[in-house]
Structures are given as structure tokens and as C-alpha cells.
C-alpha positions as CSV (number, residue, x, y, z in Angstrom):
1,M,-82.3,-93.6,-54.8
2,P,-79.1,-91.9,-53.5
3,K,-79.7,-88.6,-51.8
4,D,-78.5,-85.5,-53.4
5,L,-75.0,-84.5,-52.3
6,P,-74.5,-81.0,-50.9
7,A,-72.8,-78.5,-53.3
8,P,-69.2,-78.2,-52.7
9,R,-68.3,-75.0,-50.7
10,S,-66.3,-72.4,-52.5
11,A,-62.8,-72.1,-51.4
12,G,-62.5,-68.5,-52.6
13,P,-59.7,-67.2,-54.6
14,R,-56.5,-69.2,-54.2
15,R,-53.3,-67.4,-53.3
16,R,-50.5,-67.9,-55.8
17,R,-47.6,-70.0,-54.7
18,L,-44.4,-68.3,-55.5
19,P,-40.7,-69.2,-55.0
20,P,-39.5,-67.6,-51.7
21,E,-37.2,-65.0,-53.4
22,Q,-40.0,-64.0,-55.8
23,R,-42.5,-63.6,-53.0
24,R,-40.0,-61.5,-51.0
25,T,-39.4,-59.3,-54.0
26,E,-43.2,-58.9,-54.5
27,I,-43.6,-57.8,-50.8
28,V,-40.8,-55.2,-51.1
29,D,-42.1,-53.9,-54.3
30,T,-45.6,-53.5,-52.9
31,A,-44.3,-51.9,-49.7
32,G,-42.2,-49.4,-51.7
33,R,-45.2,-48.5,-53.9
34,L,-47.5,-47.9,-50.9
35,I,-44.8,-45.8,-49.2
36,A,-44.3,-43.6,-52.3
37,T,-48.0,-43.2,-52.6
38,H,-49.2,-42.8,-49.0
39,G,-46.2,-42.2,-46.8
40,I,-44.1,-44.3,-44.4
41,R,-46.5,-43.9,-41.5
42,S,-49.4,-45.5,-43.3
43,L,-47.5,-48.7,-44.1
44,T,-48.6,-51.8,-42.1
45,L,-48.4,-55.4,-42.5
46,R,-52.1,-55.4,-43.0
47,S,-52.0,-52.9,-45.9
48,V,-49.3,-54.9,-47.7
49,A,-51.1,-58.2,-47.0
50,D,-54.4,-56.8,-48.3
51,E,-52.7,-55.4,-51.4
52,L,-51.3,-58.9,-52.2
53,S,-54.2,-61.0,-50.9
54,I,-51.9,-62.8,-48.6
55,T,-51.7,-63.1,-44.8
56,T,-49.7,-61.0,-42.5
57,G,-48.1,-64.1,-41.1
58,L,-46.6,-64.8,-44.5
59,I,-45.0,-61.3,-44.6
60,S,-43.6,-61.9,-41.0
61,H,-42.0,-65.0,-42.4
62,Y,-39.8,-62.7,-44.5
63,F,-39.5,-59.6,-42.2
64,A,-39.1,-59.7,-38.5
65,S,-40.8,-56.4,-38.0
66,I,-42.5,-53.6,-39.7
67,D,-39.5,-51.4,-39.4
68,D,-37.4,-53.9,-41.5
69,L,-40.1,-53.9,-44.2
70,V,-40.3,-50.0,-44.1
71,T,-36.5,-49.7,-44.5
72,E,-36.5,-52.1,-47.5
73,G,-39.5,-50.6,-49.0
74,F,-38.1,-47.1,-48.8
75,A,-34.8,-48.3,-50.4
76,H,-36.8,-49.8,-53.3
77,A,-39.0,-46.8,-53.8
78,S,-36.2,-44.2,-53.5
79,T,-33.9,-46.2,-55.8
80,N,-36.6,-46.5,-58.4
81,S,-37.2,-42.7,-58.1
82,L,-33.6,-41.8,-58.6
83,D,-33.2,-44.3,-61.5
84,A,-36.2,-42.6,-63.2
85,W,-34.7,-39.2,-62.4
86,Q,-31.4,-40.1,-64.0
87,A,-32.9,-41.7,-67.0
88,H,-35.1,-38.6,-67.5
89,A,-31.9,-36.4,-67.5
90,R,-29.8,-38.6,-69.8
91,V,-32.3,-38.2,-72.7
92,A,-30.6,-34.8,-73.4
93,P,-27.5,-35.1,-75.6
94,T,-25.3,-32.6,-73.6
95,P,-24.4,-32.1,-69.9
96,L,-26.2,-28.7,-69.9
97,G,-29.4,-30.2,-71.3
98,Q,-29.1,-33.1,-68.8
99,L,-28.8,-30.8,-65.8
100,R,-31.6,-28.6,-67.1
101,R,-33.9,-31.8,-67.2
102,L,-32.6,-32.9,-63.8
103,L,-33.7,-29.7,-62.2
104,D,-36.9,-29.1,-64.1
105,Y,-39.2,-28.8,-61.1
106,R,-42.1,-27.7,-63.1
107,R,-42.2,-30.9,-64.9
108,H,-41.2,-33.0,-62.0
109,R,-44.1,-31.6,-59.9
110,I,-46.3,-33.7,-62.2
111,E,-44.2,-36.6,-63.4
112,F,-42.1,-37.4,-60.3
113,P,-44.3,-36.5,-57.3
114,V,-42.1,-38.0,-54.7
115,P,-41.0,-35.3,-52.3
116,L,-43.0,-36.8,-49.4
117,L,-40.9,-40.0,-49.8
118,W,-37.8,-38.0,-49.0
119,V,-39.3,-35.9,-46.1
120,D,-40.6,-39.2,-44.6
121,G,-37.2,-40.9,-44.9
122,W,-35.4,-38.0,-43.3
123,Q,-37.9,-38.0,-40.4
124,A,-37.8,-41.7,-39.9
125,S,-34.1,-41.7,-39.9
126,Y,-33.9,-39.8,-36.6
127,G,-35.2,-42.8,-34.6
128,D,-33.9,-45.7,-36.6
129,P,-30.2,-46.2,-37.4
130,R,-30.9,-48.7,-40.2
131,M,-33.2,-46.2,-41.9
132,R,-30.6,-43.5,-41.4
133,D,-28.0,-45.7,-43.2
134,E,-30.4,-46.3,-46.0
135,V,-31.3,-42.6,-46.4
136,V,-27.6,-41.7,-46.5
137,R,-27.1,-44.4,-49.1
138,Q,-29.8,-43.0,-51.3
139,M,-28.6,-39.4,-50.9
140,T,-25.1,-40.6,-51.9
141,Y,-26.7,-42.1,-55.1
142,A,-28.3,-38.8,-55.8
143,Q,-24.9,-37.1,-55.3
144,T,-23.3,-39.5,-57.8
145,I,-25.8,-38.8,-60.5
146,V,-25.4,-35.0,-60.2
147,T,-21.6,-35.2,-59.8
148,A,-21.2,-37.3,-62.9
149,I,-23.2,-34.8,-65.1
150,I,-21.2,-31.9,-63.7
151,T,-17.9,-33.7,-64.3
152,E,-19.0,-34.3,-68.0
153,G,-20.0,-30.7,-68.3
154,V,-16.6,-29.5,-67.1
155,A,-14.8,-31.8,-69.5
156,A,-17.1,-30.4,-72.4
157,E,-16.4,-26.8,-71.2
158,Q,-20.0,-26.2,-70.5
159,F,-19.6,-25.8,-66.7
160,S,-16.9,-24.1,-64.7
161,T,-16.1,-25.4,-61.1
162,D,-13.0,-26.5,-59.2
163,D,-14.7,-29.4,-57.6
164,A,-17.6,-31.2,-59.2
165,Y,-18.4,-33.1,-56.0
166,V,-18.6,-30.0,-53.9
167,S,-20.8,-28.1,-56.5
168,A,-23.1,-31.1,-56.5
169,S,-23.4,-31.0,-52.7
170,R,-24.3,-27.4,-52.7
171,I,-26.9,-27.8,-55.5
172,L,-28.5,-30.8,-53.7
173,A,-28.5,-28.9,-50.4
174,A,-30.7,-26.2,-52.1
175,A,-32.8,-29.0,-53.7
176,H,-33.4,-30.7,-50.3
177,A,-34.6,-27.4,-48.8
178,V,-37.1,-27.0,-51.7
179,T,-38.3,-30.6,-51.3
180,I,-39.7,-29.6,-47.9
181,Q,-41.5,-26.7,-49.6
182,A,-42.8,-29.0,-52.3
183,V,-44.8,-30.9,-49.7
184,L,-46.1,-27.8,-47.9
185,Q,-46.7,-25.1,-50.6
186,N,-49.2,-24.7,-53.4
187,D,-47.8,-24.5,-56.9
188,E,-47.4,-20.7,-57.1
189,E,-45.4,-20.5,-53.8
190,F,-43.4,-23.7,-54.7
191,F,-42.3,-22.5,-58.1
192,R,-41.0,-19.2,-56.7
193,I,-38.9,-21.0,-54.3
194,A,-37.8,-23.8,-56.7
195,D,-36.2,-21.2,-58.9
196,F,-33.7,-20.7,-56.1
197,V,-32.2,-24.1,-57.0
198,L,-31.7,-23.1,-60.6
199,A,-30.0,-19.9,-59.6
200,T,-27.8,-21.8,-57.1
201,A,-26.7,-24.3,-59.8
202,E,-26.1,-21.5,-62.3
203,Q,-23.9,-19.6,-59.9
204,E,-22.1,-22.7,-58.8
205,L,-21.3,-23.7,-62.3
206,G,-20.4,-20.4,-63.9
207,L,-23.5,-20.3,-66.0
208,P,-25.4,-17.1,-67.0
209,P,-28.7,-16.4,-65.3
210,H,-31.7,-18.4,-66.6
211,A,-29.3,-20.9,-68.4
212,L,-31.1,-23.8,-66.7
213,E,-34.6,-22.8,-67.3
214,N,-36.8,-25.1,-69.3
215,R,-36.7,-23.9,-72.9
216,G,-39.1,-26.5,-74.2
217,D,-36.4,-28.1,-76.4
218,Q,-35.2,-30.7,-73.9
């Protein structure tokens, strides 16, 4: 009688085969999510590979260095963050309501917890020209979002400013300073400082005090 054949060895879970462009997009998306959650310095080829159940060699096929992956991952994460920020603001029917939602730090503290992403990007930009270019590109996108809302508010006679772009720059400068505090301070300290951004925006746009405070109707 024939001898019993040995049981076939398990090959383990098989990696999905994806078209190159889809695989690259998946890698960038995963890198961006890890950066937004854990910070730039925690990102490695191994962390991305483990998340996707692929080899580090496969990632290296698409990215020559970890710095290249960090830059694209940061771009992906920050663009998604700003897209969500803008969409959150545009729910309101008026420019005043939109700016109020845009600067609602108390709500953002819970729903858009991404200040570490920006602090990481600013720090990384000092030693990497490509990262610096990407950080500037993302900051320009934020500037565009705020400037557009201010411009619409001026046209609707809700805001008063001679230069929407300059006003947006000053408001964002205050917001960037508060971003650092968001990483370092507890809620009580942070909220006291965050109110400075609202006061800056109100003064810049000719609004009465507390006009941009969350009123629960936006």
C-alpha cells in the first residue's frame, strides 16, 4: 500500500498583488496615517511594512529612502487634515459662521487632534529642503482656505479688512503659535491661550469681542 503523504505545509497568509500605482498609494496612505498618529520620528520602513503585511524591500522599490516616504506621507496626512478642516467650516451658511467653525479650538481639540503633525513638519523642514518645500506648500493651502472665507465675508459685509490675504496671514501666525501650545499644555492652559487666536481674528476683521466664540448653533 502507498505510504501516507506528508501534509502540505501552510504557506501563511498571502500578500495581495496590487497594480503598482495602487500599491504605492496604499504605502503613502499608511505612512500618512502613522505619521499623524505617532509622529514623523516614529515612521520606519518596518512600521509601514508591518502595517501592510509586506516586505521592506517592496517599499524600497517605490521609495529610495525613508526621507522620501516621510515627505510624501506628511503631504498626504496634512492635505487630508486641511481638507477636513475646510469641509468642517463650509457646513456653515455664512462666512462668519464658517470662520467661527474654522477657529473652534475646543471642538478641534477632540475632532482634529493633529497639532503634532505640524510641529513635526516644521522641525523636520530645518534639515530637509524637500520637507521644507512641502511644509510651505501645505501652509499655503491653509492660507488659501482662510483667505477665501475672509474675502467672501468682506463681500457680504460681515468682515472689514483692506487685505484679506494679510489678515489671513496674521490670524494663521497666531494659530501656529497656539499649535505649539496644543502639544505642550493641558486643556485648561491651552484654552486660555487659544482664545488669543479668536481675539486676533476679531480685531483683524473689525468684529466685536467674542463674535467668533462657539455659540452652539454652528
